[in-house]
C-alpha positions as CSV (number, residue, x, y, z in Angstrom):
1,M,-36.2,-99.2,5.9
2,I,-33.0,-100.8,7.4
3,I,-30.8,-98.4,5.3
4,E,-32.9,-95.4,6.3
5,S,-32.7,-96.4,10.0
6,I,-28.9,-96.9,9.9
7,F,-28.5,-93.5,8.2
8,L,-30.7,-91.9,10.9
9,L,-28.5,-93.4,13.6
10,L,-25.3,-92.4,11.9
11,T,-26.6,-88.8,11.5
12,S,-27.5,-88.7,15.2
13,I,-24.0,-90.0,16.2
14,V,-22.3,-87.3,14.1
15,G,-24.7,-84.7,15.5
16,I,-24.0,-85.7,19.1
17,S,-20.3,-85.4,18.4
18,V,-20.7,-81.9,17.0
19,L,-23.0,-81.1,19.9
20,S,-20.5,-82.2,22.5
21,I,-17.8,-79.9,21.0
22,M,-20.3,-77.0,20.8
23,L,-21.1,-77.3,24.5
24,F,-17.4,-76.6,25.3
25,S,-17.3,-73.5,23.1
26,I,-20.7,-72.0,23.7
27,K,-19.3,-69.3,26.0
28,S,-16.7,-68.0,23.5
29,N,-18.2,-68.8,20.2
30,K,-20.8,-66.3,19.0
31,L,-22.0,-68.7,16.3
32,I,-23.2,-71.1,18.9
33,N,-25.9,-70.5,21.5
34,L,-28.6,-72.2,23.5
35,F,-31.2,-72.2,20.7
36,L,-29.0,-74.1,18.2
37,I,-28.0,-76.5,20.9
38,L,-31.7,-77.2,21.7
39,I,-32.6,-77.7,17.9
40,I,-29.7,-80.1,17.4
41,T,-30.6,-82.0,20.6
42,M,-34.2,-82.5,19.7
43,T,-33.3,-83.4,16.1
44,C,-30.7,-86.1,17.2
45,S,-33.1,-87.4,19.8
46,R,-35.8,-87.9,17.2
47,F,-33.4,-89.6,14.8
48,I,-32.3,-92.0,17.5
49,L,-35.9,-92.9,18.4
50,F,-36.7,-93.6,14.7
51,G,-33.6,-95.6,14.0
52,T,-33.6,-97.7,17.1
53,Y,-37.3,-98.5,16.8
54,N,-37.1,-99.6,13.2
55,L,-34.1,-101.7,13.8
56,G,-35.8,-103.4,16.8
57,I,-33.3,-102.1,19.3
58,Q,-36.1,-100.7,21.4
59,G,-39.9,-101.3,21.1
60,Y,-41.1,-98.4,23.2
61,S,-41.5,-95.6,20.6
62,K,-40.8,-94.8,17.0
63,D,-41.0,-91.1,17.7
64,F,-41.9,-88.6,20.4
65,N,-45.2,-90.0,21.8
66,G,-48.5,-88.4,21.2
67,P,-48.8,-84.9,22.6
68,I,-45.1,-84.8,23.5
69,K,-44.4,-84.4,19.8
70,S,-46.0,-80.9,20.0
71,L,-42.8,-79.8,21.8
72,L,-41.1,-80.0,18.4
73,I,-43.0,-76.9,17.4
74,F,-40.6,-74.9,19.6
75,N,-37.9,-75.5,16.9
76,I,-39.7,-73.1,14.6
77,P,-39.2,-69.9,16.8
78,F,-35.8,-71.3,18.0
79,W,-34.4,-70.8,14.5
80,Y,-35.5,-67.2,14.5
81,L,-34.1,-66.6,17.9
82,Y,-30.8,-68.2,16.9
83,F,-30.6,-65.8,13.9
84,K,-31.5,-62.9,16.2
85,S,-28.6,-63.7,18.5
86,L,-26.2,-63.8,15.5
87,V,-27.4,-60.3,14.4
88,K,-26.9,-59.0,17.9
89,D,-23.4,-60.6,17.8
90,N,-23.7,-62.2,21.2
91,N,-24.8,-65.5,22.7
92,I,-26.5,-64.0,25.8
93,F,-30.1,-65.1,26.4
94,S,-32.5,-62.2,26.6
95,K,-35.7,-62.4,28.6
96,T,-37.6,-60.6,25.9
97,D,-37.0,-63.6,23.6
98,L,-39.5,-65.5,25.7
99,C,-42.4,-63.8,24.0
100,H,-41.7,-65.9,20.9
101,L,-42.2,-69.1,22.9
102,V,-45.6,-68.1,24.3
103,L,-47.6,-69.2,21.2
104,P,-45.8,-72.6,20.9
105,F,-46.4,-73.1,24.7
106,I,-50.1,-72.4,24.4
107,F,-50.3,-74.7,21.4
108,S,-48.6,-77.5,23.3
109,I,-51.0,-77.1,26.2
110,Y,-53.9,-77.2,23.7
111,I,-52.6,-80.4,22.1
112,F,-52.2,-82.1,25.5
113,T,-55.8,-81.1,26.5
114,M,-57.3,-82.3,23.2
115,F,-55.5,-85.6,23.5
116,E,-56.7,-86.0,27.1
117,M,-60.3,-85.4,25.9
118,G,-59.9,-87.9,23.1
119,Y,-60.2,-85.5,20.1
120,E,-56.9,-86.4,18.5
121,N,-58.6,-87.9,15.5
122,D,-61.3,-85.2,15.1
123,A,-61.3,-83.6,11.6
124,Y,-61.5,-80.0,12.8
125,F,-58.7,-80.6,15.3
126,R,-56.5,-82.0,12.5
127,L,-57.4,-79.1,10.1
128,F,-56.6,-76.5,12.8
129,N,-53.3,-78.1,13.6
130,F,-52.4,-78.2,9.9
131,I,-53.2,-74.6,9.2
132,F,-51.5,-73.4,12.4
133,L,-48.3,-75.3,11.8
134,V,-48.0,-74.1,8.2
135,L,-48.7,-70.5,9.0
136,L,-46.2,-70.5,11.9
137,S,-43.5,-72.0,9.7
138,V,-44.1,-69.5,7.0
139,F,-44.3,-66.6,9.4
140,Y,-40.9,-67.3,11.0
141,G,-39.3,-68.2,7.7
142,V,-40.2,-64.7,6.4
143,K,-39.3,-63.0,9.7
144,S,-35.9,-64.6,9.7
145,F,-35.2,-63.5,6.2
146,Q,-36.2,-59.9,7.0
147,L,-34.0,-59.9,10.1
148,L,-30.9,-61.3,8.3
149,N,-31.3,-59.3,5.2
150,N,-31.8,-56.0,7.0
151,H,-29.0,-56.4,9.6
152,L,-26.4,-58.6,7.9
153,W,-26.8,-59.6,4.3
154,N,-27.3,-56.1,2.9
155,I,-24.1,-54.7,4.4
156,P,-21.6,-53.8,1.6
157,E,-18.8,-56.3,1.5
158,K,-16.2,-53.5,2.0
159,E,-17.8,-52.6,5.3
160,Q,-17.9,-56.1,6.7
161,S,-15.4,-57.4,9.2
162,A,-14.0,-60.9,8.9
163,H,-16.4,-62.0,11.5
164,Q,-19.4,-60.5,9.7
165,K,-18.3,-62.2,6.4
166,L,-18.1,-65.5,8.3
167,M,-21.6,-64.9,9.8
168,R,-22.9,-64.0,6.3
169,K,-21.8,-67.2,4.7
170,W,-22.9,-69.3,7.7
171,T,-26.3,-67.7,8.0
172,I,-27.0,-68.0,4.3
173,F,-26.2,-71.7,4.5
174,I,-28.2,-72.3,7.6
175,Y,-31.1,-70.2,6.4
176,V,-31.3,-72.3,3.2
177,L,-31.3,-75.4,5.5
178,T,-34.2,-74.0,7.5
179,L,-36.2,-73.2,4.3
180,F,-35.6,-76.8,3.1
181,L,-36.7,-78.2,6.5
182,I,-39.8,-75.9,6.4
183,V,-40.8,-77.1,2.9
184,R,-40.2,-80.7,3.9
185,L,-42.4,-80.2,7.0
186,I,-45.2,-78.6,5.0
187,V,-45.1,-81.4,2.4
188,S,-45.1,-84.0,5.1
189,F,-48.1,-82.4,6.9
190,T,-49.9,-82.0,3.6
191,F,-49.5,-85.6,2.7
192,E,-50.5,-86.8,6.2
193,F,-53.5,-84.5,6.3
194,Y,-54.9,-85.5,3.0
195,S,-54.3,-89.2,3.7
196,F,-56.1,-88.9,7.0
197,Q,-53.0,-89.7,9.1
198,R,-52.0,-88.1,12.3
199,L,-49.8,-85.0,11.7
200,T,-46.4,-86.3,12.8
201,G,-44.0,-84.9,10.2
202,E,-42.5,-88.4,9.7
203,T,-42.9,-88.4,5.9
204,L,-39.6,-87.8,4.1
205,I,-37.6,-87.9,7.3
206,L,-34.7,-89.5,5.5
207,I,-34.4,-86.3,3.4
208,Q,-34.3,-84.3,6.6
209,S,-31.6,-86.6,7.9
210,I,-29.5,-86.1,4.8
211,A,-29.8,-82.3,5.1
212,W,-28.6,-82.5,8.7
213,M,-25.7,-84.8,7.9
214,I,-24.5,-82.2,5.3
215,T,-24.8,-79.5,8.0
216,F,-22.9,-81.4,10.6
217,L,-20.1,-82.3,8.2
218,K,-19.9,-78.6,7.1
219,I,-19.5,-77.6,10.8
220,I,-16.8,-80.2,11.4
221,I,-14.7,-79.2,8.4
222,S,-15.1,-75.5,9.2
223,P,-13.4,-75.0,12.6
224,E,-14.2,-71.3,12.7
225,I,-17.9,-72.3,13.0
226,L,-17.3,-75.1,15.5
227,Y,-14.8,-73.3,17.7
228,G,-15.5,-69.6,17.0
229,V,-13.7,-66.6,15.5
230,P,-10.5,-67.2,17.5
231,K,-9.9,-70.3,15.5
232,L,-10.4,-68.3,12.3
233,H,-7.7,-65.9,13.6
234,E,-5.3,-68.9,14.3
235,K,-5.7,-69.9,10.6
236,M,-5.0,-66.3,9.6
237,N,-2.0,-66.1,11.9
238,S,-0.4,-69.1,10.1
239,L,-0.8,-67.2,6.9
240,Y,0.5,-63.7,7.8
241,N,3.3,-64.9,10.1
242,K,4.9,-66.3,6.9
243,S,4.1,-63.5,4.5
244,V,3.6,-60.2,6.2
245,A,6.4,-57.7,6.2
246,I,6.5,-55.2,9.1
247,H,6.8,-51.4,8.4
248,P,9.9,-49.8,9.9
249,F,7.9,-47.4,12.1
250,W,6.9,-50.2,14.4
251,R,9.1,-50.7,17.5
252,I,9.2,-54.2,19.0
253,H,11.1,-53.1,22.1
254,Q,10.7,-49.8,24.0
255,N,11.8,-48.3,27.3
256,S,9.2,-45.6,27.7
257,K,7.8,-44.8,31.1
258,H,4.4,-46.3,31.7
259,T,1.5,-45.4,33.9
260,E,0.3,-48.0,36.4
261,K,-2.6,-48.9,34.1
262,D,-0.3,-49.3,31.2
263,K,2.1,-51.5,33.2
264,V,-0.8,-53.9,33.7
265,I,-1.5,-54.0,30.0
266,K,2.3,-54.4,29.2
267,N,2.5,-57.5,31.3
268,K,-0.4,-59.0,29.5
269,I,0.6,-58.3,25.9
270,D,4.4,-58.2,25.9
271,V,4.7,-61.7,24.5
272,K,2.0,-60.9,21.9
273,I,3.5,-57.7,20.5
274,I,4.9,-59.2,17.2
275,N,1.8,-61.2,16.5
276,Y,-0.4,-58.1,17.2
277,I,1.7,-56.0,14.8
278,K,1.7,-58.6,12.1
279,E,-2.1,-59.0,12.4
280,I,-2.5,-55.2,12.1
281,E,-0.3,-55.2,9.0
282,F,-2.2,-58.2,7.6
283,F,-5.5,-56.4,7.8
284,A,-4.1,-53.1,6.7
285,V,-2.0,-54.2,3.7
286,N,-3.2,-57.6,2.6
287,Q,-6.9,-57.2,3.4
288,H,-7.1,-53.4,2.5
289,Y,-9.1,-53.0,5.7
290,F,-8.7,-49.2,5.7
291,R,-10.4,-48.8,2.3
292,N,-13.5,-48.4,4.4
293,Q,-13.2,-44.7,5.5
294,K,-15.5,-45.3,8.5
295,I,-13.1,-47.7,10.3
296,T,-12.0,-46.6,13.8
297,I,-9.5,-48.0,16.1
298,G,-12.4,-49.6,18.0
299,D,-13.5,-51.4,14.8
300,L,-9.9,-52.8,14.3
301,A,-9.8,-54.0,17.9
302,H,-13.1,-55.8,17.4
303,E,-11.9,-57.3,14.1
304,M,-8.7,-58.6,15.8
305,N,-10.8,-59.8,18.8
306,I,-8.7,-58.0,21.3
307,P,-9.5,-55.4,24.0
308,L,-9.4,-51.8,22.7
309,S,-7.0,-50.9,25.5
310,H,-4.4,-53.3,24.0
311,L,-4.6,-51.6,20.6
312,I,-4.3,-48.1,22.1
313,Y,-1.3,-49.3,24.1
314,L,0.3,-50.7,20.9
315,F,0.1,-47.5,19.0
316,Q,1.1,-45.4,22.0
317,Y,4.3,-47.4,22.9
318,H,5.2,-49.5,19.8
319,C,4.4,-47.2,16.8
320,Q,6.0,-44.0,15.8
321,L,2.7,-42.9,14.3
322,T,-0.8,-42.3,15.7
323,F,-3.6,-44.5,14.5
324,T,-4.8,-41.8,12.1
325,E,-1.4,-41.2,10.7
326,Y,-0.9,-45.0,10.2
327,K,-4.2,-45.2,8.3
328,T,-3.2,-42.4,6.1
329,I,0.1,-43.9,5.2
330,I,-1.5,-47.3,4.4
331,K,-4.1,-45.6,2.2
332,I,-1.4,-43.7,0.3
333,E,0.7,-46.8,-0.2
334,D,-2.5,-48.6,-1.5
335,A,-3.0,-45.7,-3.9
336,K,0.5,-45.9,-5.2
337,Q,0.1,-49.6,-5.9
338,L,-3.2,-49.1,-7.7
339,I,-1.6,-46.3,-9.8
340,E,1.4,-48.6,-10.7
341,S,-1.0,-51.4,-11.7
342,G,-2.8,-49.1,-14.2
343,F,-5.9,-48.2,-12.1
344,L,-6.0,-44.7,-13.6
345,T,-6.1,-45.9,-17.2
346,I,-9.8,-46.5,-16.8
347,N,-10.6,-44.6,-13.6
348,T,-10.4,-41.0,-12.4
349,L,-8.3,-39.6,-9.6
350,E,-11.5,-38.9,-7.7
351,S,-12.5,-42.6,-7.9
352,L,-8.9,-43.6,-6.8
353,A,-9.3,-41.4,-3.7
354,I,-12.7,-43.0,-2.8
355,E,-11.3,-46.5,-3.6
356,V,-8.5,-46.3,-1.0
357,G,-10.7,-44.9,1.7
358,F,-10.7,-41.0,1.5
359,S,-13.9,-39.1,1.6
360,S,-13.0,-37.0,-1.4
361,Y,-10.1,-36.0,-3.7
362,N,-8.9,-32.9,-1.8
363,P,-7.8,-34.6,1.5
364,F,-6.3,-37.5,-0.7
365,F,-4.4,-35.0,-2.8
366,T,-3.0,-33.2,0.3
367,A,-1.9,-36.4,2.0
368,F,-0.5,-37.9,-1.2
369,K,1.7,-34.8,-1.9
370,K,2.8,-34.5,1.7
371,L,3.9,-38.2,1.9
372,V,5.1,-38.9,-1.7
373,G,6.5,-35.4,-2.5
374,M,4.4,-35.0,-5.7
375,S,0.8,-35.0,-6.8
376,P,-1.1,-38.2,-7.7
377,N,-1.2,-37.1,-11.3
378,D,2.6,-36.5,-11.4
379,Y,3.2,-39.8,-9.8
380,S,1.0,-41.5,-12.4
381,I,2.9,-39.9,-15.2
382,R,6.3,-40.9,-13.7
383,S,5.1,-44.4,-13.1
384,T,3.9,-44.7,-16.7
385,L,7.3,-43.4,-18.1
386,E,9.2,-45.9,-15.8
387,N,7.0,-48.8,-17.1
388,K,7.7,-47.8,-20.7
389,Q,11.4,-47.5,-20.1
390,S,11.4,-50.8,-18.3
391,L,9.7,-52.4,-21.3
392,A,12.0,-50.8,-23.8
393,H,15.0,-51.9,-21.8
394,G,13.7,-55.5,-21.7
395,K,13.3,-55.5,-25.5
396,T,16.8,-54.2,-25.9
397,L,18.2,-57.1,-23.8
């Protein structure tokens, strides 16, 4: 009991630390919102009450008292609303979300009323509560899965932005956590119901605490979750600033005339030009971002977490190519690398065109011949001959 209580308090301390950082990043971090804050707050509060009571630090309550405990039922729809905000990719509270809180609110009023009337130990009252809580948990568990699977998990990996990939990993982890907590809650209610105890959900609370401790530690060691996508881009910056080479068609400095609107943008991003260019090159070359043929300049701006106007300005004044021309060149370079690595030994030219982001072989053939000066097939033959000559020369030496 002492070890359990100490661990509950330790978990709550770690949780409060995580919570305090989240509160500072809630406006900028789309992985954090009001619903997750409320869930963690109620969870930590409960662990504190348990731990301090069992250790004799306070003698008032071991848990939320009587009907007040019914407020914990709000955590069930809170999880769904949290996932819904992630799917929408924003942390703005919508008034329509209140409809999911109506049933828990009515249930809480019902619990308070029944306690006031002295029916808290009535067999039918306990049976109704048991059935209601189990059904509500299962309903939102299924609803959350459908929401995440339909709008996030089933998106092909090639079409996912870095932020979507981050959300996918995070939501899978957190959904598994919610399933675990739901199962623990149902087991706890079942045990308490059949042993004629009040339905408190206190059974196996240590296991719940361990699950939350793992979650808090994961958040702490994953700054992109704790601070948001900008932190993820900082980590990426440290990588591509060292390794990304810039194509010669980029111009760091330029003396072109600007409109008044462009002058405002220029003042904002002049110091960021090199980082912007390196980030574009990182996504285009290292991450093969343009293999998804549906990518637009707006998608790239969203991926980089910058205003679209900044990216338009960058291609207008700091690149000798339009965005469409830039995409085409990157795709052709990608195709050349795949050919040189032996892609066509087991794949067709048509599949090569699709792989690098063209809709079909014809536009790929036209662009390749225009930029390289020969057809993809001729380039493949030449590449194969050069490889053989290189190997023969190596053996001679």
